[in-house]
C-alpha positions in Angstrom: 9.3 -34.4 34.1 12.2 -32.1 33.5 11.9 -28.5 34.7 12.4 -25.6 32.3 16.1 -24.3 32.4 16.7 -21.1 34.2 18.0 -18.7 31.5 19.4 -15.2 32.1 17.5 -12.3 30.6 18.8 -11.1 27.3 19.8 -7.5 26.7 16.9 -5.3 25.6 15.5 -6.8 22.4 12.9 -5.6 19.8 9.8 -7.8 20.0 8.7 -6.9 16.5 10.8 -8.0 13.5 10.0 -4.6 12.0 12.1 -3.0 14.7 14.7 -5.8 14.6 15.5 -7.9 11.5 13.7 -5.7 9.0 14.4 -2.3 10.6 16.5 -1.0 7.7 13.7 -1.6 5.2 11.0 0.2 7.2 13.0 2.9 9.0 11.5 5.7 7.0 8.1 5.1 8.6 9.4 5.6 12.1 9.8 9.3 11.6 6.0 9.6 11.4 4.3 6.4 12.7 6.3 5.8 15.8 5.4 7.0 19.3 8.1 9.7 19.0 6.8 10.7 15.5 3.3 11.0 17.0 4.5 13.1 19.9 6.5 15.4 17.6 3.3 16.0 15.6 1.4 16.7 18.8 4.0 19.3 19.8 3.6 20.8 16.3 -0.2 21.0 16.6 0.0 22.6 20.1 2.6 25.1 19.0 0.7 26.1 15.8 -2.5 26.5 17.7 -0.7 28.9 20.1 0.5 30.9 17.1 -2.9 30.8 15.4 -4.6 32.2 18.5 -2.1 35.0 19.0 -2.1 35.8 15.3 -5.8 36.6 15.7 -5.1 38.8 18.8 -7.6 36.7 20.8 -8.0 37.6 24.5 -6.0 40.7 24.3 -2.8 39.0 22.9 -0.7 40.4 20.1 0.8 38.5 17.2 4.1 37.0 18.2 7.2 38.5 16.6 8.6 36.3 13.8 11.6 35.5 15.9 9.4 34.2 18.7 7.3 32.2 16.3 10.5 30.6 14.9 11.7 29.8 18.4 8.4 28.1 19.1 8.4 26.1 15.9 11.9 24.9 16.8 10.2 22.9 19.5 8.9 20.4 16.9 11.4 21.1 14.1 14.3 20.2 16.5 12.4 17.6 18.4 14.8 14.8 19.4 16.0 12.5 22.2 15.9 15.1 25.0 12.2 15.7 24.3 11.5 12.0 23.9 13.0 11.3 27.3 11.3 14.3 28.9 7.9 13.1 27.7 8.5 9.5 28.9 9.3 10.8 32.4 6.3 13.1 32.5 3.9 10.5 31.1 5.0 8.1 33.8 3.6 10.6 36.3 0.6 12.0 34.3 -0.5 8.6 32.9 -1.7 10.7 29.9 0.3 11.2 26.8 -1.3 14.3 25.4 -1.2 16.0 28.9 2.5 15.3 28.9 2.9 17.1 25.6 1.0 20.0 27.0 3.4 20.2 29.9 6.4 20.0 27.6 5.1 23.0 25.6 4.4 25.0 28.8 7.9 24.1 30.1 9.5 25.3 26.9 7.4 28.5 26.9 8.8 29.4 30.3 12.3 28.7 29.0 11.7 31.0 26.1 10.3 33.8 28.3 6.8 33.4 26.9 4.9 32.7 30.1 2.4 35.4 29.3 0.7 33.1 26.7 1.2 29.8 28.6 -2.5 29.5 29.3 -3.2 29.4 25.6 -1.4 26.1 25.5 -4.0 23.4 24.7 -6.6 26.1 24.9 -10.2 24.8 24.7 -8.9 21.5 23.3 -9.8 18.0 24.1 -7.0 15.4 23.6 -8.7 14.2 20.5 -8.4 17.6 18.9 -4.7 17.2 19.2 -4.6 13.5 18.3 -6.9 13.7 15.3 -4.7 16.5 13.8 -1.5 14.6 14.7 -2.6 11.3 13.2 -3.8 13.1 10.1 -0.4 14.8 9.7 1.7 11.7 10.5 -0.3 9.2 8.3 -0.4 11.7 5.4 3.3 12.3 5.6 4.1 8.5 5.9 1.8 7.6 3.0 2.9 10.4 0.7 6.6 10.5 1.7 7.4 6.9 2.3 4.7 4.3 1.3 3.6 5.8 -2.0 7.1 6.2 -3.4 7.8 2.5 -2.5 4.6 1.5 -4.4 5.6 3.8 -7.3 9.0 2.0 -7.5 7.2 -1.4 -7.9 4.8 0.1 -10.5 7.7 1.6 -12.4 9.5 -1.7 -12.5 6.4 -3.5 -13.7 6.0 -0.9 -16.5 9.6 -1.4 -17.5 9.3 -5.2 -17.6 6.0 -4.9 -19.4 7.6 -3.0 -22.2 10.8 -5.1 -22.2 8.8 -8.4 -22.5 5.9 -7.0 -24.6 6.5 -9.4 -27.4 7.5 -12.4 -25.3 4.8 -14.9 -26.2 3.8 -17.2 -23.4 1.2 -19.9 -22.8 -1.6 -18.7 -20.6 -3.0 -20.9 -17.9 -6.6 -20.3 -17.1 -7.6 -22.6 -14.2 -4.0 -23.8 -14.4 -4.6 -25.4 -17.8 -3.1 -24.4 -21.2 -5.1 -21.5 -22.7 -5.0 -18.9 -25.4 -1.4 -17.4 -25.4 -0.6 -14.0 -24.2 2.8 -12.2 -23.7 4.6 -11.9 -20.5 4.7 -8.1 -21.0 0.9 -7.9 -21.2 0.4 -10.0 -18.1 2.8 -7.7 -16.1 1.1 -4.7 -17.6 -2.2 -5.9 -16.1 -0.7 -5.6 -12.6 0.8 -2.2 -13.3 -2.6 -1.0 -14.6 -4.5 -2.4 -11.6 -2.0 -0.9 -9.1 -2.1 2.5 -10.8 -5.8 2.7 -10.5 -5.8 1.9 -6.8 -2.8 4.2 -6.3 -4.9 7.1 -7.7 -7.5 6.5 -5.1 -4.9 6.4 -2.3 -3.2 9.6 -3.6 -6.6 11.3 -3.5 -7.3 10.4 0.1 -8.6 12.9 2.6 -6.8 13.3 6.0 -9.4 14.7 8.3 -9.1 16.3 11.7 -11.5 17.9 14.1 -10.9 20.9 16.4 -14.2 21.4 18.2 -13.7 20.6 21.8 -14.9 18.0 24.3 -18.0 16.8 22.4 -17.6 18.6 19.1 -19.8 21.6 20.0 -17.2 24.4 20.6 -18.9 25.0 24.0 -15.8 26.0 25.9 -14.6 28.2 23.1 -17.9 30.1 23.1 -17.9 30.4 26.8 -14.5 32.1 26.6 -15.3 34.3 23.7 -18.9 34.2 22.4 -18.2 36.7 19.6 -15.5 34.7 17.8 -16.4 32.5 14.9 -14.8 29.4 16.3 -15.8 26.9 13.6 -14.2 29.2 11.0 -11.1 29.7 13.1 -10.8 26.0 13.6 -11.3 25.2 9.9 -8.7 27.8 8.9 -6.2 26.5 11.5 -6.6 22.8 10.4 -6.5 23.5 6.7 -3.4 25.7 7.4 -1.7 22.6 8.6 -2.2 21.0 5.2 -4.9 18.6 6.2 -8.7 18.5 5.9 -11.3 19.7 8.4 -14.2 17.7 9.7 -16.8 20.1 11.2 -19.4 17.6 12.5 -18.1 15.1 15.1 -18.4 13.7 18.6 -15.4 14.0 20.9 -13.4 12.2 18.3 -12.9 12.6 14.6 -14.9 9.8 13.2 -12.0 8.0 11.5 -13.9 7.3 8.3 -11.1 8.7 6.3 -8.8 6.2 7.9 -11.2 3.3 7.1 -11.3 4.4 3.5 -7.5 4.8 3.3 -6.7 1.5 4.9 -9.3 -0.3 2.7 -7.6 1.1 -0.4 -4.1 0.2 0.9 -5.4 -3.3 1.7 -6.8 -3.5 -1.8 -3.4 -2.5 -3.2 -1.9 -5.2 -1.0 -4.3 -7.8 -2.4 -3.1 -7.0 -6.0 0.5 -7.1 -4.8 -0.1 -10.5 -3.2 -1.5 -11.7 -6.5 1.6 -10.4 -8.2 3.9 -12.2 -5.7 2.1 -15.5 -6.2 2.0 -15.3 -10.0 5.7 -14.4 -10.2 6.5 -17.3 -7.8 4.5 -19.6 -10.1 6.3 -18.3 -13.2 9.6 -19.0 -11.5 8.5 -22.5 -10.6 7.5 -23.1 -14.3 11.0 -21.9 -15.4 9.6 -18.9 -17.1 11.8 -16.6 -15.0 15.3 -17.5 -13.9 16.6 -16.0 -10.7 19.8 -14.1 -10.9 22.3 -15.6 -8.4 23.6 -13.3 -5.6 27.2 -13.8 -4.8 27.6 -15.4 -1.4 23.9 -16.1 -0.9 22.6 -19.5 0.2 19.4 -20.9 -1.1 19.2 -24.0 1.0 21.1 -25.2 4.0 21.5 -28.7 2.5 20.8 -28.3 -1.3 23.6 -26.2 -2.8 21.9 -25.8 -6.2 18.8 -23.9 -5.0 17.9 -20.3 -5.5 14.7 -19.9 -3.6 12.1 -17.2 -4.6 12.3 -15.8 -1.1 11.6 -12.2 -2.0 8.2 -13.1 -3.3 7.5 -15.4 -0.4 8.5 -12.7 2.1 6.3 -10.2 0.3 3.3 -12.7 0.2 3.5 -13.3 4.0 4.0 -9.6 4.9 1.1 -8.6 2.7 -1.1 -11.1 4.5 0.0 -9.6 7.9 -0.5 -6.1 6.7 -3.9 -6.9 5.2 -5.1 -8.5 8.4 -4.0 -5.5 10.5 -5.5 -3.0 8.0 -8.8 -4.9 8.1 -8.7 -4.9 11.9 -8.0 -1.1 11.9 -10.9 -0.5 9.6 -13.4 -2.6 11.6 -12.4 -1.1 14.9 -12.0 2.6 13.9 -15.4 2.8 12.2 -17.2 2.6 15.5 -17.1 4.7 18.7 -19.6 4.1 21.5 -21.8 7.2 22.1 -19.6 10.3 22.1 -16.3 8.5 22.7 -14.6 5.3 23.9 -10.9 4.4 24.0 -10.8 1.4 21.6 -9.4 3.7 18.9 -6.4 4.8 21.0 -4.5 1.5 21.2 -5.7 0.5 17.8 -4.2 3.5 16.1 -0.8 2.8 17.7 -0.6 -0.1 15.3 -1.0 2.0 12.1 2.8 1.9 11.8 2.9 -1.9 12.1 0.3 -2.3 9.4 2.2 0.0 7.0 5.5 -1.5 8.1 4.6 -5.0 6.9 3.2 -3.5 3.7 6.4 -1.4 3.1 8.5 -4.4 3.8 6.6 -6.4 1.1 7.0 -3.5 -1.4 10.7 -3.5 -0.7 10.9 -7.3 -1.3 8.8 -7.1 -4.5 11.0 -4.4 -5.9 14.2 -6.3 -5.1 12.7 -9.5 -6.4 11.6 -8.0 -9.7 15.1 -6.7 -10.1 16.5 -10.2 -9.7 14.7 -12.2 -12.3 15.5 -12.8 -16.0 12.9 -14.0 -18.5 13.7 -17.4 -20.1 12.2 -16.9 -23.5 13.4 -20.3 -24.7 11.3 -21.9 -22.0 8.2 -19.9 -23.0 8.6 -20.9 -26.6 9.2 -24.6 -25.8 6.0 -24.5 -23.6 4.0 -23.0 -26.5 5.4 -25.6 -28.9 4.1 -28.4 -26.8 0.6 -27.0 -26.7 -0.6 -26.6 -30.3 -4.1 -27.5 -29.2 -4.6 -23.9 -27.9 -5.2 -23.0 -31.5 -8.5 -24.9 -31.4 -10.2 -21.6 -30.3 -8.9 -19.8 -33.3 -9.9 -22.6 -35.7 -13.5 -22.9 -34.5 -13.9 -19.1 -34.4 -12.7 -18.8 -38.0 -15.1 -21.6 -39.1 -18.0 -19.8 -37.5 -17.1 -16.6 -39.4 -16.8 -18.6 -42.6 -20.3 -20.2 -42.0 -21.8 -16.8 -41.5 -20.1 -15.5 -44.7 -21.5 -18.4 -46.7 -18.2 -20.0 -47.4 -18.7 -23.1 -45.2 -21.6 -25.4 -44.3 -19.9 -27.0 -41.3 -22.3 -27.6 -38.4 -21.3 -27.0 -34.8 -17.6 -26.0 -35.2 -17.1 -26.0 -31.5 -18.0 -29.7 -31.1 -15.8 -30.5 -34.1 -12.7 -29.0 -32.4 -13.7 -30.3 -29.1 -13.6 -33.9 -30.4 -10.2 -33.2 -32.0 -8.4 -31.6 -29.0 -10.1 -32.0 -25.7 -8.1 -34.1 -23.2 -5.1 -35.0 -25.5 -2.2 -33.4 -27.3 -2.4 -32.3 -30.9 0.8 -31.4 -32.7 1.5 -28.9 -35.5 1.3 -31.5 -38.2 -2.0 -32.9 -37.0 -3.5 -29.4 -36.9 -2.2 -28.5 -40.3 -3.7 -31.7 -41.8 -7.0 -30.9 -40.1 -7.1 -27.4 -41.4 -6.2 -28.5 -44.9 -9.4 -30.6 -45.0 -11.7 -27.9 -43.7 -14.5 -26.6 -45.9 -13.6 -22.9 -45.6 -12.4 -20.1 -47.8 -8.8 -20.2 -49.0 -7.8 -16.9 -47.4 -9.1 -18.1 -44.0 -7.3 -21.5 -44.5 -4.0 -19.8 -45.2 -4.4 -17.6 -42.1 -4.9 -20.6 -39.9 -2.0 -22.6 -41.5 0.3 -19.6 -40.8 -0.8 -19.4 -37.2 1.4 -20.9 -34.4 0.9 -20.8 -30.6 3.7 -18.2 -30.5 1.9 -15.8 -32.9 -1.6 -16.4 -31.5 -1.3 -13.5 -29.1 -3.8 -11.0 -30.5 -2.9 -7.4 -29.5 -1.1 -8.4 -26.3 2.1 -6.7 -27.4 0.3 -3.4 -28.2 -1.5 -3.6 -24.8 1.8 -4.1 -23.0 3.3 -1.1 -24.7 
């Protein structure tokens, strides 16, 4: 048995493809959903709490001059590599990330000559007060500033293609079999409509935080100042950050808003996955041609190939994202008694879940930009499937029977015998219609009908 070769260690490498191969596509999320993004938000929450307490002149303090407030806010507005490194070194000692942030703020207060208010840093807070507000801020900013615009770009492209191809008649395939024609524009409009509906729910999401101390009772707050209305102070503070307030919690904010959000994002991902597989199938049928990219290679051995890799990449990343979002929802909905730590490591993967989703959106947008509709293929497909008009014929016969212009019995069976399981051409259908016992106007309508014109109001729906 041969032994494993002894290989030298590589230089530091990203373990996740999101931080390696695909970094460019998902970099926007790192400002918010990375460890550094979370720590910057934690500094923001700590600083703004300091300012909120002094603004109310609590414990004999006075409101800070505007210049001091701006210098304090610079701690998170100018947050960068020095702070990232400082926190990493401090956490190596404290073994507690939020405590390291508290020490950073205290250290900077001393540098700014504001030692007199140092004890108001992290005042009456439990770590989850800081964390819940920080996660609400970072997830809200990531969704509204990065993820939703990427979804909107896909929806906008679908709307554009729906209008462009509104009149492009195509054979439908229910159960994969030839069925009543539609238009490509209408089928793409369906996806745009579905995504817009779910998008509205995501855009209306709440981003909740708590700020009520160790077990959600404001006990320490009241011990320090029993006359202050701490629930009202906390609500005003949290809502002042631009997020929503949860007044009734355990030590942690219950994460139900996250469960709701991730379920909606996962739902959107399911629709996008459906879009990716449908476009892939239309490409395989020849309905869409892929626009060649200069210098690109489709296959390492077959030079002719242009593979639908954008849609395949999107499909796989949506599956990864959906699995992670589902795991987040299942884990975050539960906390043992007043608090356990399962949510801590789970929430560190929020960025990974959104990263795979954002990567899929990027690929879908690029993929939709790189396809061209082959209308001749659509028309040829329709011309080889005249039997789809059987539905129209039997429906018209039924109407004629009701109107007293026909005595045909069981029109459905009549057309089933004619068309089921074999091809029927234009000439055969025309001959069949000519012999039908129906009114002349109905007969002329049927004789004028072709698979390409049997699309109902599909064009209007697409537009």
